[in-house]
DODOGU-949018 format. One record per residue: residue number from 1; x, y, z of N, C-alpha, C in turn. Coordinates in nm, 3 decimals. Example, Ala and Ser with C-alpha at 12.3 -4.5 7.8 and 13.67 -1.06 7.14 Angstrom:
+-----+---------+---------+---------+---------+---------+---------+---------+---------+---------+
: num :     nc1 :     nc2 :     nc3 :    cac1 :    cac2 :    cac3 :     cc1 :     cc2 :     cc3 :
+-----+---------+---------+---------+---------+---------+---------+---------+---------+---------+
:   1 :   1.319 :  -0.569 :   0.780 :   1.230 :  -0.450 :   0.780 :   1.320 :  -0.330 :   0.780 :
:   2 :   1.285 :  -0.225 :   0.708 :   1.367 :  -0.106 :   0.714 :   1.290 :   0.003 :   0.787 :
+-----+---------+---------+---------+---------+---------+---------+---------+---------+---------+
END
This chain:
+-----+---------+---------+---------+---------+---------+---------+---------+---------+---------+
: num :     nc1 :     nc2 :     nc3 :    cac1 :    cac2 :    cac3 :     cc1 :     cc2 :     cc3 :
+-----+---------+---------+---------+---------+---------+---------+---------+---------+---------+
:   1 :   0.088 :  -0.124 :  -0.002 :  -0.004 :  -0.001 :  -0.003 :   0.091 :   0.128 :   0.001 :
:   2 :   0.196 :   0.119 :   0.080 :   0.279 :   0.235 :   0.084 :   0.351 :   0.269 :  -0.055 :
:   3 :   0.393 :   0.152 :  -0.120 :   0.457 :   0.162 :  -0.238 :   0.366 :   0.222 :  -0.350 :
:   4 :   0.241 :   0.181 :  -0.342 :   0.140 :   0.214 :  -0.433 :   0.100 :   0.368 :  -0.423 :
:   5 :   0.092 :   0.416 :  -0.295 :   0.088 :   0.552 :  -0.261 :   0.194 :   0.651 :  -0.311 :
:   6 :   0.319 :   0.582 :  -0.292 :   0.431 :   0.663 :  -0.325 :   0.430 :   0.681 :  -0.473 :
:   7 :   0.414 :   0.564 :  -0.546 :   0.403 :   0.570 :  -0.694 :   0.305 :   0.673 :  -0.735 :
:   8 :   0.190 :   0.690 :  -0.691 :   0.087 :   0.772 :  -0.724 :   0.131 :   0.918 :  -0.705 :
:   9 :   0.204 :   0.941 :  -0.605 :   0.247 :   1.072 :  -0.553 :   0.358 :   1.128 :  -0.654 :
:  10 :   0.454 :   1.018 :  -0.682 :   0.551 :   1.058 :  -0.789 :   0.497 :   1.098 :  -0.912 :
:  11 :   0.397 :   1.013 :  -0.967 :   0.329 :   1.032 :  -1.098 :   0.264 :   1.173 :  -1.094 :
:  12 :   0.202 :   1.203 :  -0.979 :   0.129 :   1.330 :  -0.973 :   0.220 :   1.451 :  -0.975 :
:  13 :   0.331 :   1.444 :  -0.920 :   0.435 :   1.534 :  -0.906 :   0.483 :   1.565 :  -1.048 :
:  14 :   0.512 :   1.454 :  -1.114 :   0.578 :   1.461 :  -1.252 :   0.477 :   1.534 :  -1.358 :
:  15 :   0.345 :   1.512 :  -1.341 :   0.253 :   1.565 :  -1.436 :   0.241 :   1.719 :  -1.411 :
:  16 :   0.243 :   1.793 :  -1.522 :   0.235 :   1.947 :  -1.517 :   0.088 :   1.987 :  -1.442 :
:  17 :   0.094 :   2.083 :  -1.366 :  -0.030 :   2.116 :  -1.305 :  -0.085 :   2.233 :  -1.398 :
:  18 :  -0.160 :   2.186 :  -1.493 :  -0.226 :   2.271 :  -1.598 :  -0.333 :   2.361 :  -1.550 :
:  19 :  -0.313 :   2.488 :  -1.563 :  -0.428 :   2.584 :  -1.542 :  -0.484 :   2.633 :  -1.664 :
:  20 :  -0.608 :   2.683 :  -1.660 :  -0.675 :   2.738 :  -1.774 :  -0.769 :   2.860 :  -1.735 :
:  21 :  -0.779 :   2.953 :  -1.810 :  -0.878 :   3.058 :  -1.778 :  -1.001 :   3.055 :  -1.861 :
:  22 :  -1.013 :   2.937 :  -1.929 :  -1.133 :   2.897 :  -2.014 :  -1.226 :   2.821 :  -1.941 :
:  23 :  -1.357 :   2.848 :  -1.959 :  -1.466 :   2.749 :  -1.919 :  -1.467 :   2.647 :  -2.010 :
:  24 :  -1.441 :   2.516 :  -1.968 :  -1.408 :   2.419 :  -2.059 :  -1.542 :   2.335 :  -2.087 :
:  25 :  -1.638 :   2.336 :  -1.984 :  -1.762 :   2.270 :  -2.007 :  -1.876 :   2.368 :  -1.943 :
:  26 :  -1.994 :   2.360 :  -2.004 :  -2.109 :   2.445 :  -1.956 :  -2.115 :   2.448 :  -1.808 :
:  27 :  -2.138 :   2.575 :  -1.753 :  -2.176 :   2.596 :  -1.620 :  -2.260 :   2.736 :  -1.615 :
:  28 :  -2.323 :   2.748 :  -1.493 :  -2.406 :   2.866 :  -1.490 :  -2.327 :   3.002 :  -1.506 :
:  29 :  -2.403 :   3.085 :  -1.561 :  -2.322 :   3.227 :  -1.585 :  -2.274 :   3.291 :  -1.459 :
:  30 :  -2.345 :   3.261 :  -1.356 :  -2.303 :   3.328 :  -1.225 :  -2.160 :   3.282 :  -1.179 :
:  31 :  -2.143 :   3.147 :  -1.198 :  -2.022 :   3.084 :  -1.152 :  -1.897 :   3.142 :  -1.251 :
:  32 :  -1.945 :   3.162 :  -1.386 :  -1.836 :   3.218 :  -1.468 :  -1.807 :   3.367 :  -1.428 :
:  33 :  -1.901 :   3.443 :  -1.380 :  -1.892 :   3.579 :  -1.351 :  -1.811 :   3.615 :  -1.213 :
:  34 :  -1.839 :   3.506 :  -1.132 :  -1.778 :   3.532 :  -0.990 :  -1.635 :   3.575 :  -0.984 :
:  35 :  -1.597 :   3.675 :  -0.912 :  -1.450 :   3.682 :  -0.885 :  -1.429 :   3.732 :  -0.740 :
:  36 :  -1.313 :   3.725 :  -0.697 :  -1.280 :   3.773 :  -0.571 :  -1.206 :   3.911 :  -0.578 :
:  37 :  -1.274 :   4.019 :  -0.606 :  -1.203 :   4.145 :  -0.643 :  -1.170 :   4.220 :  -0.508 :
:  38 :  -1.074 :   4.314 :  -0.529 :  -1.029 :   4.389 :  -0.408 :  -1.061 :   4.531 :  -0.415 :
:  39 :  -1.106 :   4.590 :  -0.541 :  -1.150 :   4.712 :  -0.548 :  -1.288 :   4.741 :  -0.532 :
:  40 :  -1.325 :   4.828 :  -0.440 :  -1.462 :   4.856 :  -0.394 :  -1.519 :   4.995 :  -0.423 :
:  41 :  -1.640 :   5.008 :  -0.460 :  -1.693 :   5.136 :  -0.488 :  -1.736 :   5.195 :  -0.350 :
:  42 :  -1.731 :   5.339 :  -0.355 :  -1.789 :   5.412 :  -0.230 :  -1.943 :   5.401 :  -0.234 :
:  43 :  -1.995 :   5.298 :  -0.204 :  -2.147 :   5.287 :  -0.207 :  -2.191 :   5.169 :  -0.119 :
:  44 :  -2.273 :   5.207 :  -0.019 :  -2.331 :   5.108 :   0.069 :  -2.404 :   4.993 :   0.023 :
:  45 :  -2.396 :   4.890 :   0.066 :  -2.487 :   4.772 :   0.039 :  -2.619 :   4.776 :   0.099 :
:  46 :  -2.725 :   4.782 :   0.025 :  -2.866 :   4.791 :   0.071 :  -2.884 :   4.677 :   0.168 :
:  47 :  -2.976 :   4.706 :   0.281 :  -3.019 :   4.613 :   0.362 :  -3.101 :   4.493 :   0.311 :
:  48 :  -3.167 :   4.524 :   0.214 :  -3.247 :   4.423 :   0.139 :  -3.145 :   4.324 :   0.073 :
:  49 :  -3.045 :   4.362 :   0.019 :  -2.945 :   4.284 :  -0.050 :  -2.873 :   4.205 :   0.053 :
:  50 :  -2.830 :   4.267 :   0.170 :  -2.761 :   4.189 :   0.266 :  -2.858 :   4.080 :   0.323 :
:  51 :  -2.979 :   4.082 :   0.340 :  -3.075 :   3.983 :   0.374 :  -3.085 :   3.885 :   0.273 :
:  52 :  -3.071 :   3.916 :   0.144 :  -3.076 :   3.815 :   0.037 :  -2.965 :   3.725 :   0.038 :
:  53 :  -2.825 :   3.791 :   0.080 :  -2.709 :   3.700 :   0.079 :  -2.721 :   3.598 :   0.188 :
:  54 :  -2.777 :   3.641 :   0.297 :  -2.795 :   3.550 :   0.410 :  -2.911 :   3.434 :   0.397 :
:  55 :  -3.002 :   3.485 :   0.309 :  -3.107 :   3.402 :   0.280 :  -3.060 :   3.285 :   0.184 :
:  56 :  -2.960 :   3.316 :   0.084 :  -2.916 :   3.223 :   0.014 :  -2.813 :   3.122 :   0.090 :
:  57 :  -2.745 :   3.172 :   0.189 :  -2.664 :   3.089 :   0.279 :  -2.758 :   2.992 :   0.348 :
:  58 :  -2.879 :   3.040 :   0.390 :  -2.964 :   2.969 :   0.472 :  -2.998 :   2.839 :   0.399 :
:  59 :  -3.008 :   2.837 :   0.265 :  -3.058 :   2.725 :   0.202 :  -2.957 :   2.634 :   0.155 :
:  60 :  -2.832 :   2.651 :   0.212 :  -2.710 :   2.560 :   0.182 :  -2.752 :   2.417 :   0.225 :
:  61 :  -2.683 :   2.300 :   0.168 :  -2.701 :   2.173 :   0.236 :  -2.596 :   2.166 :   0.367 :
:  62 :  -2.630 :   2.083 :   0.451 :  -2.558 :   2.059 :   0.564 :  -2.569 :   1.918 :   0.624 :
:  63 :  -2.480 :   1.870 :   0.693 :  -2.490 :   1.745 :   0.758 :  -2.600 :   1.729 :   0.856 :
:  64 :  -2.695 :   1.633 :   0.851 :  -2.798 :   1.616 :   0.944 :  -2.879 :   1.758 :   0.948 :
:  65 :  -2.874 :   1.835 :   0.837 :  -2.948 :   1.952 :   0.844 :  -2.919 :   2.043 :   0.967 :
:  66 :  -2.805 :   2.022 :   1.012 :  -2.759 :   2.124 :   1.130 :  -2.744 :   2.267 :   1.100 :
:  67 :  -2.718 :   2.303 :   0.985 :  -2.703 :   2.443 :   0.945 :  -2.601 :   2.514 :   1.046 :
:  68 :  -2.473 :   2.470 :   1.058 :  -2.370 :   2.509 :   1.152 :  -2.311 :   2.647 :   1.120 :
:  69 :  -2.347 :   2.722 :   1.029 :  -2.297 :   2.846 :   1.002 :  -2.356 :   2.960 :   1.089 :
:  70 :  -2.272 :   3.052 :   1.122 :  -2.309 :   3.175 :   1.193 :  -2.240 :   3.300 :   1.140 :
:  71 :  -2.316 :   3.397 :   1.105 :  -2.253 :   3.524 :   1.063 :  -2.271 :   3.643 :   1.144 :
:  72 :  -2.167 :   3.713 :   1.166 :  -2.164 :   3.841 :   1.228 :  -2.117 :   3.950 :   1.117 :
:  73 :  -2.205 :   4.034 :   1.096 :  -2.182 :   4.145 :   0.991 :  -2.197 :   4.271 :   1.053 :
:  74 :  -2.123 :   4.375 :   0.978 :  -2.121 :   4.513 :   1.009 :  -2.112 :   4.595 :   0.888 :
:  75 :  -2.178 :   4.704 :   0.874 :  -2.161 :   4.798 :   0.773 :  -2.077 :   4.918 :   0.812 :
:  76 :  -2.037 :   4.994 :   0.726 :  -1.964 :   5.120 :   0.774 :  -2.043 :   5.207 :   0.841 :
:  77 :  -2.178 :   5.201 :   0.832 :  -2.258 :   5.287 :   0.926 :  -2.270 :   5.239 :   1.057 :
:  78 :  -2.200 :   5.127 :   1.101 :  -2.181 :   5.076 :   1.236 :  -2.041 :   5.076 :   1.258 :
:  79 :  -1.974 :   5.191 :   1.261 :  -1.822 :   5.193 :   1.272 :  -1.753 :   5.122 :   1.385 :
:  80 :  -1.815 :   5.121 :   1.511 :  -1.755 :   5.044 :   1.609 :  -1.737 :   4.899 :   1.576 :
:  81 :  -1.856 :   4.833 :   1.533 :  -1.852 :   4.695 :   1.507 :  -1.777 :   4.662 :   1.378 :
:  82 :  -1.787 :   4.742 :   1.270 :  -1.707 :   4.730 :   1.154 :  -1.550 :   4.733 :   1.183 :
:  83 :  -1.514 :   4.825 :   1.256 :  -1.364 :   4.839 :   1.301 :  -1.328 :   4.732 :   1.385 :
:  84 :  -1.410 :   4.662 :   1.464 :  -1.360 :   4.547 :   1.530 :  -1.341 :   4.424 :   1.455 :
:  85 :  -1.408 :   4.410 :   1.349 :  -1.395 :   4.296 :   1.260 :  -1.270 :   4.341 :   1.162 :
:  86 :  -1.257 :   4.463 :   1.117 :  -1.158 :   4.503 :   1.035 :  -1.013 :   4.508 :   1.108 :
:  87 :  -1.018 :   4.534 :   1.229 :  -0.884 :   4.508 :   1.301 :  -0.829 :   4.394 :   1.329 :
:  88 :  -0.909 :   4.282 :   1.303 :  -0.856 :   4.148 :   1.304 :  -0.778 :   4.109 :   1.185 :
:  89 :  -0.797 :   4.183 :   1.067 :  -0.734 :   4.142 :   0.940 :  -0.589 :   4.152 :   0.945 :
:  90 :  -0.526 :   4.078 :   0.870 :  -0.380 :   4.097 :   0.874 :  -0.357 :   4.219 :   0.767 :
:  91 :  -0.224 :   4.278 :   0.779 :  -0.204 :   4.404 :   0.715 :  -0.221 :   4.383 :   0.561 :
:  92 :  -0.185 :   4.280 :   0.503 :  -0.197 :   4.252 :   0.356 :  -0.342 :   4.258 :   0.310 :
:  93 :  -0.433 :   4.230 :   0.390 :  -0.583 :   4.252 :   0.363 :  -0.631 :   4.385 :   0.406 :
:  94 :  -0.572 :   4.448 :   0.498 :  -0.629 :   4.572 :   0.546 :  -0.608 :   4.689 :   0.442 :
:  95 :  -0.508 :   4.675 :   0.377 :  -0.467 :   4.784 :   0.275 :  -0.583 :   4.797 :   0.159 :
:  96 :  -0.652 :   4.694 :   0.135 :  -0.743 :   4.714 :   0.030 :  -0.892 :   4.690 :   0.093 :
:  97 :  -0.903 :   4.613 :   0.195 :  -1.044 :   4.576 :   0.249 :  -1.095 :   4.694 :   0.329 :
:  98 :  -1.011 :   4.803 :   0.357 :  -1.062 :   4.923 :   0.426 :  -1.165 :   4.995 :   0.347 :
:  99 :  -1.183 :   4.979 :   0.218 :  -1.267 :   5.032 :   0.133 :  -1.414 :   4.963 :   0.125 :
: 100 :  -1.405 :   4.826 :   0.185 :  -1.535 :   4.744 :   0.169 :  -1.635 :   4.804 :   0.278 :
: 101 :  -1.760 :   4.837 :   0.213 :  -1.867 :   4.877 :   0.293 :  -1.930 :   4.784 :   0.391 :
: 102 :  -1.909 :   4.643 :   0.366 :  -1.973 :   4.559 :   0.439 :  -1.858 :   4.437 :   0.473 :
: 103 :  -1.848 :   4.410 :   0.604 :  -1.761 :   4.303 :   0.647 :  -1.855 :   4.193 :   0.719 :
: 104 :  -1.813 :   4.061 :   0.695 :  -1.871 :   3.967 :   0.756 :  -1.779 :   3.851 :   0.814 :
: 105 :  -1.789 :   3.829 :   0.951 :  -1.706 :   3.726 :   1.002 :  -1.786 :   3.593 :   1.001 :
: 106 :  -1.750 :   3.501 :   0.921 :  -1.829 :   3.372 :   0.915 :  -1.764 :   3.281 :   1.011 :
: 107 :  -1.852 :   3.209 :   1.090 :  -1.818 :   3.117 :   1.192 :  -1.897 :   2.988 :   1.172 :
: 108 :  -1.844 :   2.888 :   1.243 :  -1.922 :   2.765 :   1.247 :  -1.923 :   2.697 :   1.394 :
: 109 :  -2.049 :   2.652 :   1.422 :  -2.060 :   2.587 :   1.554 :  -1.995 :   2.456 :   1.555 :
: 110 :  -1.912 :   2.436 :   1.657 :  -1.818 :   2.320 :   1.663 :  -1.901 :   2.186 :   1.677 :
: 111 :  -2.018 :   2.189 :   1.752 :  -2.082 :   2.063 :   1.786 :  -2.215 :   2.065 :   1.741 :
: 112 :  -2.267 :   1.947 :   1.725 :  -2.419 :   1.926 :   1.691 :  -2.518 :   1.984 :   1.798 :
: 113 :  -2.607 :   2.061 :   1.755 :  -2.719 :   2.105 :   1.850 :  -2.782 :   1.997 :   1.910 :
: 114 :  -2.816 :   1.880 :   1.852 :  -2.890 :   1.783 :   1.907 :  -2.829 :   1.699 :   2.007 :
: 115 :  -2.697 :   1.680 :   2.006 :  -2.623 :   1.599 :   2.110 :  -2.496 :   1.647 :   2.167 :
: 116 :  -2.456 :   1.773 :   2.117 :  -2.337 :   1.832 :   2.168 :  -2.207 :   1.756 :   2.116 :
: 117 :  -2.211 :   1.670 :   2.033 :  -2.104 :   1.588 :   1.980 :  -2.020 :   1.674 :   1.883 :
: 118 :  -1.900 :   1.665 :   1.854 :  -1.821 :   1.725 :   1.761 :  -1.877 :   1.712 :   1.613 :
: 119 :  -1.888 :   1.816 :   1.544 :  -1.942 :   1.811 :   1.406 :  -1.818 :   1.828 :   1.311 :
: 120 :  -1.777 :   1.709 :   1.260 :  -1.675 :   1.715 :   1.172 :  -1.698 :   1.773 :   1.039 :
: 121 :  -1.823 :   1.802 :   1.002 :  -1.855 :   1.853 :   0.879 :  -1.892 :   2.003 :   0.885 :
: 122 :  -1.883 :   2.074 :   0.999 :  -1.921 :   2.200 :   1.017 :  -1.843 :   2.299 :   0.931 :
: 123 :  -1.707 :   2.285 :   0.906 :  -1.648 :   2.383 :   0.821 :  -1.686 :   2.359 :   0.677 :
: 124 :  -1.691 :   2.235 :   0.648 :  -1.744 :   2.203 :   0.500 :  -1.870 :   2.261 :   0.488 :
: 125 :  -1.957 :   2.262 :   0.571 :  -2.110 :   2.296 :   0.554 :  -2.106 :   2.455 :   0.542 :
: 126 :  -2.018 :   2.511 :   0.632 :  -1.990 :   2.671 :   0.622 :  -1.952 :   2.710 :   0.486 :
: 127 :  -1.859 :   2.634 :   0.432 :  -1.812 :   2.652 :   0.310 :  -1.915 :   2.653 :   0.190 :
: 128 :  -2.005 :   2.549 :   0.207 :  -2.105 :   2.553 :   0.111 :  -2.209 :   2.668 :   0.134 :
: 129 :  -2.234 :   2.719 :   0.255 :  -2.318 :   2.823 :   0.266 :  -2.238 :   2.960 :   0.219 :
: 130 :  -2.108 :   2.969 :   0.242 :  -2.044 :   3.077 :   0.175 :  -2.042 :   3.087 :   0.021 :
: 131 :  -2.046 :   2.964 :  -0.033 :  -2.039 :   2.959 :  -0.176 :  -2.178 :   3.017 :  -0.240 :
: 132 :  -2.286 :   2.964 :  -0.179 :  -2.417 :   3.010 :  -0.217 :  -2.444 :   3.159 :  -0.200 :
: 133 :  -2.385 :   3.209 :  -0.081 :  -2.377 :   3.369 :  -0.056 :  -2.300 :   3.420 :  -0.156 :
: 134 :  -2.198 :   3.376 :  -0.198 :  -2.105 :   3.431 :  -0.295 :  -2.182 :   3.440 :  -0.444 :
: 135 :  -2.244 :   3.336 :  -0.476 :  -2.324 :   3.330 :  -0.591 :  -2.439 :   3.429 :  -0.596 :
: 136 :  -2.504 :   3.434 :  -0.488 :  -2.616 :   3.533 :  -0.482 :  -2.564 :   3.685 :  -0.482 :
: 137 :  -2.448 :   3.700 :  -0.423 :  -2.387 :   3.832 :  -0.434 :  -2.365 :   3.866 :  -0.582 :
: 138 :  -2.300 :   3.765 :  -0.668 :  -2.273 :   3.797 :  -0.794 :  -2.406 :   3.838 :  -0.873 :
: 139 :  -2.521 :   3.760 :  -0.835 :  -2.649 :   3.797 :  -0.900 :  -2.690 :   3.944 :  -0.876 :
: 140 :  -2.643 :   3.985 :  -0.766 :  -2.697 :   4.126 :  -0.716 :  -2.597 :   4.236 :  -0.750 :
: 141 :  -2.493 :   4.190 :  -0.838 :  -2.390 :   4.286 :  -0.869 :  -2.294 :   4.324 :  -0.764 :
: 142 :  -2.266 :   4.231 :  -0.683 :  -2.182 :   4.248 :  -0.547 :  -2.067 :   4.163 :  -0.565 :
: 143 :  -1.952 :   4.210 :  -0.487 :  -1.849 :   4.127 :  -0.507 :  -1.809 :   4.078 :  -0.358 :
: 144 :  -1.764 :   3.945 :  -0.344 :  -1.737 :   3.897 :  -0.220 :  -1.591 :   3.843 :  -0.220 :
: 145 :  -1.492 :   3.889 :  -0.131 :  -1.372 :   3.843 :  -0.128 :  -1.344 :   3.771 :   0.026 :
: 146 :  -1.334 :   3.639 :   0.017 :  -1.310 :   3.579 :   0.154 :  -1.171 :   3.581 :   0.184 :
: 147 :  -1.141 :   3.600 :   0.316 :  -1.001 :   3.608 :   0.371 :  -0.978 :   3.519 :   0.490 :
: 148 :  -0.883 :   3.434 :   0.463 :  -0.837 :   3.352 :   0.582 :  -0.739 :   3.419 :   0.665 :
: 149 :  -0.683 :   3.537 :   0.612 :  -0.571 :   3.605 :   0.672 :  -0.622 :   3.703 :   0.784 :
: 150 :  -0.646 :   3.644 :   0.893 :  -0.702 :   3.722 :   0.995 :  -0.660 :   3.674 :   1.131 :
: 151 :  -0.666 :   3.745 :   1.250 :  -0.629 :   3.704 :   1.376 :  -0.743 :   3.639 :   1.436 :
: 152 :  -0.754 :   3.511 :   1.451 :  -0.873 :   3.440 :   1.512 :  -0.888 :   3.459 :   1.659 :
: 153 :  -0.772 :   3.467 :   1.720 :  -0.789 :   3.487 :   1.870 :  -0.828 :   3.620 :   1.898 :
: 154 :  -0.786 :   3.722 :   1.815 :  -0.833 :   3.850 :   1.842 :  -0.984 :   3.875 :   1.822 :
: 155 :  -1.015 :   3.806 :   1.719 :  -1.171 :   3.796 :   1.688 :  -1.245 :   3.746 :   1.812 :
: 156 :  -1.192 :   3.639 :   1.854 :  -1.267 :   3.565 :   1.982 :  -1.267 :   3.673 :   2.093 :
: 157 :  -1.161 :   3.737 :   2.109 :  -1.154 :   3.817 :   2.229 :  -1.246 :   3.959 :   2.207 :
: 158 :  -1.216 :   4.034 :   2.110 :  -1.279 :   4.161 :   2.086 :  -1.431 :   4.138 :   2.048 :
: 159 :  -1.475 :   4.021 :   1.997 :  -1.611 :   4.009 :   1.954 :  -1.685 :   3.925 :   2.050 :
: 160 :  -1.624 :   3.867 :   2.153 :  -1.683 :   3.790 :   2.266 :  -1.745 :   3.666 :   2.198 :
: 161 :  -1.671 :   3.603 :   2.113 :  -1.711 :   3.487 :   2.055 :  -1.711 :   3.374 :   2.151 :
: 162 :  -1.822 :   3.282 :   2.181 :  -1.815 :   3.176 :   2.266 :  -1.729 :   3.061 :   2.211 :
: 163 :  -1.692 :   2.972 :   2.314 :  -1.613 :   2.859 :   2.273 :  -1.677 :   2.775 :   2.172 :
: 164 :  -1.812 :   2.778 :   2.167 :  -1.891 :   2.683 :   2.077 :  -1.868 :   2.723 :   1.938 :
: 165 :  -1.811 :   2.834 :   1.904 :  -1.811 :   2.879 :   1.779 :  -1.668 :   2.898 :   1.729 :
: 166 :  -1.651 :   2.867 :   1.600 :  -1.512 :   2.881 :   1.549 :  -1.505 :   2.992 :   1.426 :
: 167 :  -1.420 :   3.098 :   1.456 :  -1.415 :   3.204 :   1.334 :  -1.332 :   3.144 :   1.239 :
: 168 :  -1.378 :   3.146 :   1.109 :  -1.319 :   3.070 :   1.002 :  -1.274 :   3.161 :   0.888 :
: 169 :  -1.360 :   3.248 :   0.834 :  -1.307 :   3.347 :   0.732 :  -1.374 :   3.483 :   0.772 :
: 170 :  -1.317 :   3.576 :   0.697 :  -1.385 :   3.734 :   0.705 :  -1.403 :   3.752 :   0.559 :
: 171 :  -1.528 :   3.804 :   0.534 :  -1.562 :   3.835 :   0.391 :  -1.582 :   3.991 :   0.376 :
: 172 :  -1.514 :   4.037 :   0.273 :  -1.530 :   4.193 :   0.248 :  -1.629 :   4.188 :   0.118 :
: 173 :  -1.751 :   4.271 :   0.133 :  -1.837 :   4.268 :   0.031 :  -1.868 :   4.402 :   0.000 :
: 174 :  -1.896 :   4.435 :  -0.125 :  -1.949 :   4.573 :  -0.186 :  -1.951 :   4.559 :  -0.326 :
: 175 :  -1.991 :   4.677 :  -0.382 :  -1.997 :   4.686 :  -0.530 :  -1.853 :   4.710 :  -0.601 :
: 176 :  -1.833 :   4.640 :  -0.706 :  -1.691 :   4.666 :  -0.769 :  -1.655 :   4.798 :  -0.781 :
: 177 :  -1.537 :   4.850 :  -0.759 :  -1.488 :   4.975 :  -0.783 :  -1.377 :   4.995 :  -0.883 :
: 178 :  -1.322 :   5.098 :  -0.886 :  -1.213 :   5.147 :  -0.979 :  -1.072 :   5.089 :  -0.946 :
: 179 :  -1.036 :   4.997 :  -1.030 :  -0.905 :   4.927 :  -1.006 :  -0.793 :   5.018 :  -0.967 :
: 180 :  -0.792 :   5.137 :  -1.044 :  -0.687 :   5.241 :  -1.024 :  -0.680 :   5.303 :  -0.878 :
: 181 :  -0.792 :   5.276 :  -0.814 :  -0.783 :   5.343 :  -0.668 :  -0.729 :   5.238 :  -0.565 :
: 182 :  -0.688 :   5.121 :  -0.622 :  -0.611 :   5.030 :  -0.534 :  -0.470 :   5.084 :  -0.495 :
: 183 :  -0.424 :   5.064 :  -0.370 :  -0.313 :   5.136 :  -0.312 :  -0.174 :   5.106 :  -0.375 :
: 184 :  -0.162 :   4.993 :  -0.453 :  -0.021 :   4.969 :  -0.526 :  -0.044 :   4.881 :  -0.661 :
: 185 :   0.074 :   4.888 :  -0.731 :   0.070 :   4.817 :  -0.862 :   0.034 :   4.675 :  -0.851 :
: 186 :   0.086 :   4.609 :  -0.747 :   0.079 :   4.468 :  -0.734 :  -0.068 :   4.432 :  -0.727 :
: 187 :  -0.142 :   4.503 :  -0.649 :  -0.284 :   4.474 :  -0.632 :  -0.357 :   4.492 :  -0.764 :
: 188 :  -0.315 :   4.608 :  -0.833 :  -0.378 :   4.623 :  -0.957 :  -0.364 :   4.522 :  -1.048 :
: 189 :  -0.227 :   4.469 :  -1.063 :  -0.206 :   4.358 :  -1.161 :  -0.295 :   4.242 :  -1.123 :
: 190 :  -0.294 :   4.207 :  -0.989 :  -0.377 :   4.094 :  -0.951 :  -0.522 :   4.102 :  -0.982 :
: 191 :  -0.571 :   4.241 :  -0.968 :  -0.724 :   4.263 :  -0.994 :  -0.755 :   4.238 :  -1.146 :
: 192 :  -0.646 :   4.266 :  -1.231 :  -0.682 :   4.257 :  -1.368 :  -0.633 :   4.130 :  -1.428 :
: 193 :  -0.571 :   4.050 :  -1.350 :  -0.513 :   3.906 :  -1.414 :  -0.626 :   3.815 :  -1.449 :
: 194 :  -0.614 :   3.739 :  -1.555 :  -0.703 :   3.641 :  -1.596 :  -0.730 :   3.541 :  -1.486 :
: 195 :  -0.858 :   3.514 :  -1.456 :  -0.889 :   3.417 :  -1.354 :  -0.853 :   3.281 :  -1.401 :
: 196 :  -0.775 :   3.204 :  -1.335 :  -0.739 :   3.070 :  -1.384 :  -0.773 :   2.971 :  -1.276 :
: 197 :  -0.781 :   2.846 :  -1.318 :  -0.814 :   2.722 :  -1.239 :  -0.745 :   2.614 :  -1.286 :
: 198 :  -0.708 :   2.513 :  -1.209 :  -0.652 :   2.386 :  -1.253 :  -0.747 :   2.309 :  -1.328 :
: 199 :  -0.706 :   2.256 :  -1.441 :  -0.796 :   2.173 :  -1.515 :  -0.839 :   2.042 :  -1.451 :
: 200 :  -0.947 :   1.996 :  -1.500 :  -1.014 :   1.882 :  -1.427 :  -0.917 :   1.760 :  -1.425 :
: 201 :  -0.831 :   1.747 :  -1.509 :  -0.731 :   1.635 :  -1.512 :  -0.653 :   1.631 :  -1.372 :
: 202 :  -0.631 :   1.753 :  -1.306 :  -0.561 :   1.764 :  -1.192 :  -0.621 :   1.711 :  -1.072 :
: 203 :  -0.756 :   1.736 :  -1.057 :  -0.832 :   1.697 :  -0.939 :  -0.947 :   1.603 :  -0.952 :
: 204 :  -0.976 :   1.549 :  -1.065 :  -1.096 :   1.449 :  -1.097 :  -1.032 :   1.321 :  -1.127 :
: 205 :  -1.083 :   1.207 :  -1.068 :  -1.026 :   1.078 :  -1.093 :  -1.134 :   0.982 :  -1.116 :
: 206 :  -1.123 :   0.897 :  -1.207 :  -1.225 :   0.796 :  -1.242 :  -1.176 :   0.639 :  -1.206 :
: 207 :  -1.075 :   0.646 :  -1.123 :  -1.025 :   0.522 :  -1.066 :  -0.971 :   0.524 :  -0.921 :
: 208 :  -0.939 :   0.436 :  -0.854 :  -0.895 :   0.443 :  -0.723 :  -0.747 :   0.482 :  -0.720 :
: 209 :  -0.707 :   0.523 :  -0.591 :  -0.568 :   0.560 :  -0.574 :  -0.476 :   0.428 :  -0.594 :
+-----+---------+---------+---------+---------+---------+---------+---------+---------+---------+
END
């Protein structure tokens, strides 16, 4: 078994990790349009649209229908709460996320509500909810950029997050803005770069390991 696994690893490394910016098979237009932009317009996100984002997340699938996602959000019209979320971000995210009119801290409950046992699918289920939220945002003309680069312990302390909840990602949300207003050339280049993904040959198998 070890020899077989090692052979597979060597063969995988030897194969080029091909990426492509082309949609190779038919998918929904919203999936094609979705991007994680960094430039935001100076325009607030309407409450009705914020509610639509969370309604989309609400209907995500989850293990045993536990729906373990929990969202804490703040708009710039709530400066105290917005700044508490913003201050948890790493500096590389702060330099562009400061323009985002809406910040969301996405968390998952660690245990099942029905028996308090550890929920091993909680992060996976939160990811599914975040994906639907992001697609709904695209439908509404909004951009979602998820960030793993934030100080989780600081979020726990400053936002009084209970031990039952795990801070997972922070999302910056708003209307797409002017790329030229980004603070440096590196961010501008990344914003304008062609969106690429590994082709299916890299991650889809039709045989066992």
